[in-house]
C-alpha positions as CSV (number, residue, x, y, z in Angstrom):
1,M,-76.9,-141.8,-24.3
2,A,-80.1,-143.9,-24.3
3,V,-83.1,-144.2,-26.6
4,E,-86.7,-144.0,-25.8
5,G,-89.5,-145.9,-27.5
6,R,-89.9,-146.4,-31.2
7,I,-89.2,-142.8,-32.2
8,Y,-85.6,-143.4,-31.1
9,K,-85.5,-140.1,-29.3
10,P,-82.0,-139.5,-28.0
11,I,-81.6,-138.6,-24.4
12,V,-78.4,-136.6,-23.9
13,N,-76.8,-135.3,-20.8
14,R,-75.9,-131.8,-22.0
15,D,-73.4,-131.3,-19.3
16,L,-71.4,-134.4,-20.3
17,C,-71.8,-134.2,-24.1
18,Q,-68.6,-133.2,-25.9
19,R,-70.4,-132.9,-29.3
20,C,-68.0,-135.4,-30.8
21,S,-70.8,-136.9,-33.0
22,V,-69.6,-140.4,-32.2
23,C,-73.2,-141.3,-31.1
24,V,-74.4,-140.3,-34.6
25,R,-71.8,-142.4,-36.4
26,E,-72.1,-145.4,-34.1
27,C,-75.9,-145.4,-34.1
28,P,-77.5,-148.6,-35.3
29,A,-79.5,-146.6,-37.8
30,E,-76.2,-146.1,-39.6
31,Y,-76.1,-149.8,-40.4
32,L,-79.7,-151.1,-40.2
33,S,-81.6,-149.8,-43.2
34,D,-85.0,-150.7,-41.7
35,L,-84.3,-148.3,-38.9
36,R,-82.7,-145.6,-41.1
37,H,-85.5,-145.5,-43.6
38,D,-88.6,-146.1,-41.4
39,E,-90.5,-142.9,-42.0
40,N,-92.7,-143.5,-39.1
41,T,-89.7,-142.4,-36.9
42,V,-88.1,-139.0,-36.8
43,R,-84.7,-140.6,-37.5
44,G,-86.0,-142.5,-40.5
45,Y,-87.7,-139.5,-41.9
46,V,-84.6,-137.3,-41.6
47,Y,-82.4,-139.9,-43.2
48,T,-84.8,-140.4,-46.1
49,H,-85.3,-136.7,-46.8
50,T,-81.8,-135.4,-46.3
51,D,-78.2,-136.3,-47.4
52,L,-77.2,-136.7,-43.8
53,A,-75.9,-140.2,-44.3
54,A,-73.4,-139.0,-46.9
55,R,-72.2,-135.9,-44.9
56,E,-68.6,-136.0,-43.9
57,I,-69.1,-133.4,-41.2
58,V,-72.1,-133.5,-38.8
59,P,-74.1,-131.7,-37.9
60,P,-74.6,-130.5,-41.5
61,C,-75.0,-126.9,-40.5
62,V,-71.4,-126.9,-39.3
63,G,-70.1,-128.7,-42.3
64,S,-71.8,-126.3,-44.7
65,C,-70.5,-123.1,-43.1
66,P,-67.4,-121.7,-44.8
67,L,-66.2,-120.6,-41.3
68,G,-67.0,-123.9,-39.6
69,Q,-69.0,-122.1,-36.9
70,Q,-70.3,-124.2,-34.1
71,V,-73.9,-123.5,-34.9
72,R,-75.4,-126.1,-32.6
73,D,-73.4,-124.9,-29.6
74,Y,-74.4,-121.2,-29.9
75,V,-78.0,-122.0,-30.8
76,Q,-78.3,-124.1,-27.6
77,L,-76.8,-121.4,-25.5
78,L,-79.2,-118.8,-26.9
79,A,-82.1,-121.2,-26.2
80,A,-80.9,-121.4,-22.6
81,G,-80.7,-117.6,-22.4
82,K,-76.9,-117.5,-22.2
83,V,-76.5,-114.8,-24.9
84,K,-73.0,-113.6,-23.8
85,E,-71.7,-117.2,-23.9
86,A,-73.3,-117.7,-27.3
87,L,-71.8,-114.6,-28.7
88,L,-68.3,-115.7,-27.6
89,V,-68.8,-119.0,-29.3
90,I,-69.7,-117.1,-32.5
91,R,-66.6,-114.9,-32.1
92,Q,-64.3,-118.0,-32.0
93,D,-64.9,-118.5,-35.7
94,N,-66.5,-115.3,-37.1
95,P,-64.6,-112.0,-37.1
96,L,-67.6,-110.1,-38.6
97,P,-70.7,-111.6,-36.9
98,G,-72.8,-108.4,-37.3
99,V,-72.3,-108.4,-41.1
100,C,-73.0,-112.1,-41.4
101,G,-76.2,-111.6,-39.3
102,Y,-77.5,-109.5,-42.2
103,V,-75.9,-110.6,-45.5
104,C,-74.6,-114.1,-45.1
105,H,-76.3,-116.4,-47.7
106,H,-76.8,-118.8,-44.7
107,P,-75.9,-122.2,-46.3
108,C,-76.2,-123.6,-42.8
109,E,-80.0,-123.1,-42.9
110,Q,-80.1,-124.8,-46.3
111,A,-78.3,-127.8,-44.8
112,C,-80.3,-127.8,-41.5
113,A,-81.8,-131.2,-41.0
114,R,-84.7,-129.6,-39.2
115,G,-85.7,-128.2,-42.6
116,S,-86.6,-131.6,-43.9
117,W,-89.2,-131.9,-41.1
118,D,-90.7,-128.4,-41.1
119,D,-88.6,-125.2,-41.3
120,P,-84.8,-124.9,-40.7
121,V,-83.6,-123.1,-37.6
122,S,-83.3,-119.4,-38.2
123,I,-79.6,-119.4,-37.6
124,R,-78.8,-116.1,-39.3
125,E,-81.5,-114.3,-37.3
126,L,-80.2,-115.8,-34.1
127,K,-76.7,-114.6,-34.8
128,R,-78.1,-111.1,-35.4
129,Y,-79.8,-111.3,-32.0
130,A,-76.5,-112.2,-30.3
131,V,-74.8,-109.3,-32.1
132,Y,-77.2,-106.7,-30.7
133,Y,-76.3,-108.0,-27.2
134,E,-72.7,-107.4,-28.2
135,I,-73.5,-103.8,-29.3
136,D,-75.1,-103.1,-25.9
137,H,-72.2,-104.8,-24.0
138,R,-69.3,-103.8,-26.2
139,K,-66.8,-103.0,-23.5
140,E,-67.5,-106.2,-21.7
141,I,-67.0,-108.3,-24.9
142,V,-63.8,-106.4,-26.0
143,A,-62.4,-107.0,-22.5
144,V,-62.9,-110.8,-22.9
145,L,-61.4,-110.8,-26.4
146,K,-58.3,-109.0,-25.2
147,E,-57.9,-111.7,-22.6
148,Y,-57.9,-114.2,-25.4
149,M,-55.2,-112.4,-27.4
150,K,-51.7,-113.8,-27.6
151,P,-48.8,-111.7,-26.3
152,V,-47.4,-109.1,-28.7
153,R,-44.9,-110.8,-31.1
154,G,-43.1,-107.8,-32.4
155,K,-44.0,-108.5,-36.0
156,K,-45.9,-106.1,-38.3
157,V,-48.3,-107.0,-41.1
158,G,-49.7,-104.6,-43.7
159,I,-53.1,-105.4,-45.4
160,V,-54.3,-103.7,-48.5
161,G,-58.1,-103.7,-48.6
162,A,-60.6,-103.2,-45.7
163,G,-63.3,-105.4,-47.1
164,P,-64.5,-108.6,-45.4
165,A,-61.4,-110.6,-46.4
166,G,-59.0,-107.9,-45.2
167,C,-60.9,-107.2,-42.0
168,A,-61.1,-111.0,-41.2
169,C,-57.4,-111.4,-41.8
170,A,-56.6,-108.4,-39.6
171,Y,-58.8,-109.8,-36.7
172,E,-57.1,-113.2,-36.8
173,L,-53.6,-111.7,-36.9
174,A,-54.4,-109.3,-34.1
175,M,-55.7,-112.1,-31.9
176,Q,-52.5,-113.9,-32.4
177,G,-50.4,-111.0,-31.2
178,Y,-49.3,-109.3,-34.5
179,T,-49.4,-105.6,-35.1
180,V,-51.7,-104.9,-38.1
181,S,-52.3,-101.9,-40.3
182,V,-55.1,-102.0,-42.9
183,M,-55.0,-99.6,-45.9
184,D,-57.9,-98.9,-48.2
185,A,-58.8,-96.5,-51.1
186,L,-62.2,-95.7,-49.7
187,D,-62.7,-93.1,-47.0
188,K,-64.0,-95.6,-44.5
189,P,-63.4,-99.4,-43.8
190,G,-65.7,-102.0,-45.2
191,G,-64.8,-102.4,-48.9
192,M,-67.7,-103.8,-50.8
193,L,-69.8,-103.8,-47.6
194,V,-70.0,-100.0,-47.7
195,G,-69.3,-99.5,-51.4
196,A,-71.7,-102.0,-53.0
197,I,-74.2,-103.3,-50.5
198,P,-77.0,-100.8,-49.9
199,P,-77.8,-99.6,-46.3
200,F,-81.3,-100.9,-46.5
201,R,-79.8,-104.4,-46.7
202,L,-76.8,-103.9,-44.4
203,P,-77.2,-101.1,-41.9
204,R,-74.0,-99.0,-41.6
205,H,-74.0,-99.1,-37.8
206,I,-73.6,-102.8,-38.1
207,I,-70.5,-102.5,-40.3
208,N,-69.1,-99.8,-38.0
209,H,-69.6,-102.0,-35.0
210,D,-67.7,-105.0,-36.4
211,V,-64.9,-102.7,-37.6
212,D,-64.7,-100.9,-34.2
213,I,-64.3,-104.2,-32.5
214,I,-61.3,-105.0,-34.7
215,R,-60.0,-101.5,-34.1
216,S,-60.3,-102.0,-30.4
217,L,-57.9,-105.0,-30.7
218,G,-55.2,-102.6,-31.8
219,V,-55.7,-102.8,-35.6
220,K,-54.9,-99.5,-37.4
221,F,-57.1,-98.5,-40.3
222,I,-55.7,-96.0,-42.9
223,S,-58.3,-94.7,-45.3
224,S,-58.1,-92.9,-48.7
225,I,-54.8,-94.5,-49.8
226,R,-53.8,-96.5,-52.8
227,I,-50.9,-98.9,-52.8
228,G,-48.8,-99.8,-55.8
229,E,-46.0,-102.2,-56.4
230,D,-43.3,-100.0,-55.0
231,E,-45.1,-99.7,-51.7
232,I,-45.6,-103.5,-51.6
233,R,-41.9,-104.2,-52.2
234,K,-40.5,-101.4,-50.1
235,N,-42.3,-101.2,-46.7
236,D,-41.7,-101.6,-43.0
237,F,-43.9,-104.7,-42.6
238,D,-42.7,-108.2,-42.0
239,A,-45.5,-109.5,-44.2
240,F,-48.0,-108.0,-46.6
241,V,-51.5,-109.1,-47.6
242,L,-53.4,-108.0,-50.7
243,A,-57.2,-108.1,-50.2
244,T,-58.1,-105.7,-52.9
245,G,-61.4,-107.3,-54.0
246,T,-63.0,-107.0,-57.4
247,W,-63.8,-103.4,-58.1
248,K,-64.0,-103.3,-61.9
249,D,-67.3,-104.0,-63.6
250,K,-67.4,-106.5,-66.5
251,T,-68.6,-104.9,-69.7
252,L,-71.5,-106.1,-71.8
253,D,-69.4,-105.9,-75.0
254,V,-72.4,-104.8,-77.0
255,E,-72.9,-101.8,-79.4
256,G,-74.0,-98.6,-77.7
257,E,-72.5,-99.4,-74.3
258,D,-70.7,-96.1,-74.2
259,T,-73.9,-94.1,-74.6
260,P,-74.6,-91.6,-71.8
261,G,-77.2,-93.1,-69.5
262,C,-75.6,-96.5,-69.7
263,I,-74.2,-96.8,-66.1
264,K,-71.7,-99.2,-64.5
265,C,-73.2,-101.1,-61.5
266,L,-70.4,-100.5,-59.0
267,D,-70.0,-96.8,-60.0
268,F,-73.8,-96.4,-59.4
269,L,-73.9,-98.3,-56.0
270,N,-70.7,-96.7,-54.7
271,T,-71.9,-93.2,-55.5
272,V,-75.3,-93.7,-53.9
273,N,-73.9,-95.6,-50.9
274,A,-71.4,-92.8,-50.3
275,G,-74.2,-90.3,-50.0
276,G,-74.1,-89.0,-53.6
277,S,-77.2,-88.5,-55.7
278,I,-77.8,-90.1,-59.1
279,K,-81.3,-88.9,-60.2
280,L,-83.1,-91.4,-62.3
281,S,-86.5,-91.2,-64.0
282,G,-88.7,-93.2,-66.4
283,T,-87.6,-96.9,-66.9
284,V,-84.3,-98.3,-65.8
285,V,-83.2,-101.6,-67.3
286,V,-80.8,-103.6,-65.2
287,I,-78.8,-106.4,-66.8
288,G,-77.7,-109.3,-64.6
289,G,-78.9,-111.9,-62.2
290,G,-76.7,-111.7,-59.1
291,N,-77.1,-109.9,-55.8
292,A,-75.4,-106.8,-57.3
293,A,-78.1,-106.7,-60.0
294,I,-80.9,-107.0,-57.4
295,D,-79.2,-104.4,-55.2
296,T,-78.9,-102.1,-58.2
297,A,-82.6,-102.6,-59.1
298,R,-83.9,-101.8,-55.6
299,T,-81.6,-98.8,-55.3
300,A,-82.7,-97.5,-58.7
301,L,-86.3,-97.5,-57.4
302,R,-85.2,-95.3,-54.5
303,M,-83.4,-92.9,-56.9
304,G,-86.6,-91.9,-58.6
305,S,-87.2,-94.3,-61.5
306,K,-90.8,-95.2,-62.1
307,Q,-90.1,-98.7,-63.4
308,V,-87.2,-101.1,-63.1
309,I,-86.8,-104.1,-65.2
310,V,-84.1,-106.8,-64.7
311,L,-83.0,-108.8,-67.7
312,Y,-81.5,-112.2,-66.9
313,R,-80.3,-114.7,-69.5
314,R,-81.1,-117.8,-67.5
315,S,-84.2,-119.0,-65.6
316,S,-85.1,-118.2,-62.0
317,Q,-83.7,-121.6,-60.9
318,E,-80.2,-120.6,-62.1
319,M,-80.4,-117.0,-60.8
320,P,-77.5,-116.6,-58.3
321,A,-79.1,-113.8,-56.4
322,S,-80.4,-114.6,-52.9
323,R,-84.0,-115.8,-52.9
324,D,-84.8,-113.5,-50.1
325,E,-83.5,-110.5,-51.9
326,V,-85.3,-111.4,-55.1
327,K,-88.6,-111.7,-53.2
328,A,-88.0,-108.3,-51.6
329,A,-87.3,-106.7,-55.0
330,L,-90.4,-108.2,-56.5
331,K,-92.5,-107.0,-53.5
332,E,-91.1,-103.4,-54.0
333,G,-92.1,-103.5,-57.7
334,V,-89.0,-104.6,-59.6
335,Q,-89.9,-106.6,-62.7
336,I,-87.7,-109.5,-63.8
337,Q,-87.6,-111.0,-67.3
338,Y,-85.9,-114.4,-67.5
339,L,-84.2,-116.0,-70.4
340,V,-83.4,-112.7,-72.1
341,A,-80.0,-111.3,-73.2
342,P,-79.0,-107.9,-74.5
343,K,-77.7,-107.5,-78.1
344,G,-77.2,-103.7,-78.1
345,I,-78.1,-100.4,-76.5
346,V,-80.4,-98.3,-78.7
347,S,-80.1,-94.6,-78.6
348,K,-81.3,-91.5,-80.5
349,D,-79.7,-88.1,-80.4
350,G,-77.3,-89.3,-77.6
351,K,-80.1,-90.5,-75.3
352,I,-80.9,-94.1,-74.6
353,K,-84.2,-95.4,-75.9
354,G,-83.9,-99.0,-74.8
355,V,-82.2,-102.4,-75.3
356,E,-82.3,-104.7,-78.3
357,C,-82.8,-108.1,-76.8
358,I,-83.0,-111.8,-77.8
359,R,-84.7,-114.6,-76.0
360,M,-82.7,-117.6,-74.7
361,E,-83.2,-121.3,-74.0
362,L,-81.1,-123.5,-71.7
363,G,-78.8,-126.1,-73.0
364,E,-76.4,-128.5,-71.3
365,P,-74.8,-127.6,-67.9
366,D,-71.4,-125.8,-67.9
367,E,-68.4,-126.6,-65.7
368,K,-70.2,-125.0,-62.7
369,G,-73.3,-127.0,-63.2
370,R,-75.5,-124.2,-64.5
371,K,-77.2,-124.7,-67.8
372,I,-75.7,-122.8,-70.7
373,P,-78.0,-120.1,-72.2
374,I,-78.5,-120.4,-76.0
375,S,-80.0,-117.7,-78.1
376,I,-83.2,-118.5,-80.0
377,P,-83.0,-117.4,-83.7
378,G,-85.6,-114.9,-84.7
379,S,-86.7,-114.1,-81.2
380,D,-85.3,-110.5,-81.2
381,F,-87.4,-107.9,-79.4
382,F,-87.0,-104.3,-78.1
383,Q,-87.2,-103.4,-74.5
384,A,-87.8,-99.6,-74.0
385,G,-85.8,-97.9,-71.3
386,D,-84.3,-94.5,-70.3
387,Y,-81.3,-95.9,-68.5
388,V,-79.3,-99.1,-68.6
389,I,-77.2,-100.4,-65.7
390,A,-75.0,-103.4,-66.4
391,A,-74.5,-105.7,-63.4
392,I,-73.1,-108.9,-65.0
393,G,-70.1,-109.3,-62.7
394,Q,-66.9,-107.8,-61.4
395,R,-63.2,-108.4,-61.8
396,S,-60.0,-107.4,-60.1
397,D,-57.8,-104.4,-60.9
398,I,-54.4,-105.8,-60.1
399,S,-52.4,-104.2,-63.0
400,F,-49.9,-103.0,-60.5
401,L,-48.6,-106.6,-60.1
402,R,-46.1,-108.3,-62.3
403,A,-47.5,-110.3,-65.2
404,G,-46.4,-113.6,-63.6
405,S,-48.4,-112.9,-60.5
406,I,-51.7,-112.7,-62.4
407,S,-53.6,-115.9,-63.3
408,E,-55.3,-116.6,-66.6
409,R,-58.6,-115.7,-64.8
410,G,-57.3,-112.3,-64.0
411,T,-56.9,-113.0,-60.3
412,I,-53.8,-113.0,-58.1
413,Y,-51.8,-116.2,-58.4
414,C,-50.7,-117.6,-55.1
415,G,-48.5,-120.7,-54.4
416,K,-49.3,-123.5,-52.0
417,D,-47.8,-121.5,-49.2
418,G,-50.2,-118.7,-49.9
419,Q,-47.5,-116.2,-51.1
420,V,-48.1,-114.2,-54.3
421,K,-45.9,-115.6,-57.1
422,E,-42.7,-113.5,-57.5
423,Y,-43.3,-111.6,-54.2
424,E,-41.6,-112.9,-51.1
425,G,-43.5,-112.3,-47.9
426,V,-46.6,-111.0,-49.8
427,F,-49.9,-112.9,-49.5
428,A,-53.4,-112.4,-51.0
429,A,-56.9,-113.1,-49.8
430,G,-60.6,-112.8,-50.8
431,D,-62.1,-112.1,-54.2
432,A,-58.8,-110.9,-55.7
433,V,-57.7,-114.5,-55.5
434,T,-60.9,-116.5,-55.9
435,G,-62.9,-114.2,-58.1
436,P,-66.3,-112.8,-57.0
437,S,-67.7,-114.8,-54.0
438,T,-70.0,-114.3,-51.1
439,V,-69.3,-112.3,-48.0
440,V,-68.8,-115.3,-45.7
441,E,-66.5,-117.0,-48.3
442,A,-64.4,-113.8,-48.4
443,I,-64.2,-113.9,-44.6
444,A,-63.1,-117.5,-44.7
445,S,-60.4,-116.7,-47.2
446,G,-59.1,-113.9,-45.0
447,K,-58.9,-116.2,-42.1
448,A,-57.1,-118.8,-44.1
449,T,-54.6,-116.2,-45.4
450,A,-53.9,-115.1,-41.8
451,R,-52.9,-118.7,-41.0
452,S,-50.5,-118.7,-44.0
453,V,-49.0,-115.4,-42.8
454,I,-48.5,-116.8,-39.3
455,R,-46.8,-119.9,-40.6
456,H,-44.5,-117.8,-42.7
457,L,-43.6,-115.5,-39.9
458,E,-43.0,-118.3,-37.4
459,E,-40.7,-120.1,-39.9
460,T,-38.7,-116.9,-40.4
461,E,-38.2,-116.7,-36.7
462,L,-36.4,-120.1,-36.5
């Protein structure tokens, strides 16, 4: 590599470059502060306005991706018009690229060094573009993936839960030659992808496409089935994976929560997404600040409500929902009231009249770094509403497991080898282990669990 002029523009032979990043680490700008921080140069500007110097993994887009996708590689291939090659690079690390092309929270774009200069590269949109190529050339891509598959090993793995973690785990195991069956309580694969995320945010043909690719690799999906402890302990599988997700809504724990018209978030979304109808009218009050709350608010508008108001106990800066989704909700007419918490559900003659609320202020940060909301004495007020939907979080329903296998957080307790405590040969993945997370983090968990399963099965063969 050579440099050109005072802008220190790198000249790289793309055919010889191995993307080892040695050139970045050994660059004089790493050691000469007058070069690193000279804002008259591109390099100096980037070093000054990003945390690039402190990054352990470069480029930062790769280091920030839970899947470790080779972003730079496939973006360069797309720029060169090599869409098939780019798609296959994506497939090396991502079992559900179509899903991620729509609902990934794209931390890669937030870390993109280009964003310090003008705008980050639209990585998620580029992935979506590549996936539509795959949809149009499905047989061709499946044929290539089958060439990559390892020979059949004669070992069978059962997975409970067809959400992003379960599907990712199944894909990885199938590619390594294992026979995989995925069981789920819903009537179609996808888990939270079909049960909680609305079609206007994640088109169903995209989910079906990603699942069909996995099915094409020999994975068997069994729908409308619930698995208990007896089935886990007595089965024909050489290993078992629990990827049951977090399907129980957290309660508000306020007076009046059992009033008709006070609806649970996941019940509401799952019913509507499955094609059912929940007719709403008047004002709907949604309590919460995550993506589920925003999805609920936008869905409520589509179900006939005239006004939807979201109550969130922290400020907009602390709101965990995607900024893009919040903007879309506001554009559609959803109202958001920040620094507000519910105290009780007010009803008359069995019908909801509204929510008794109190205003909040932010105190010191909690263990996750978010400022703790503190109620302001005497700031009580009444928010009128005809329906209330609580969307303050989810938890796992893993009561079928032994008490010793459940952590203090109510999640599945796994040892360092990935096996569920007290269950030999049983593993767990996704939100049932970590608690509620993002789609791409659940996918990463499923991939990691697949590696644990493979190590276990290989050891038992010795």
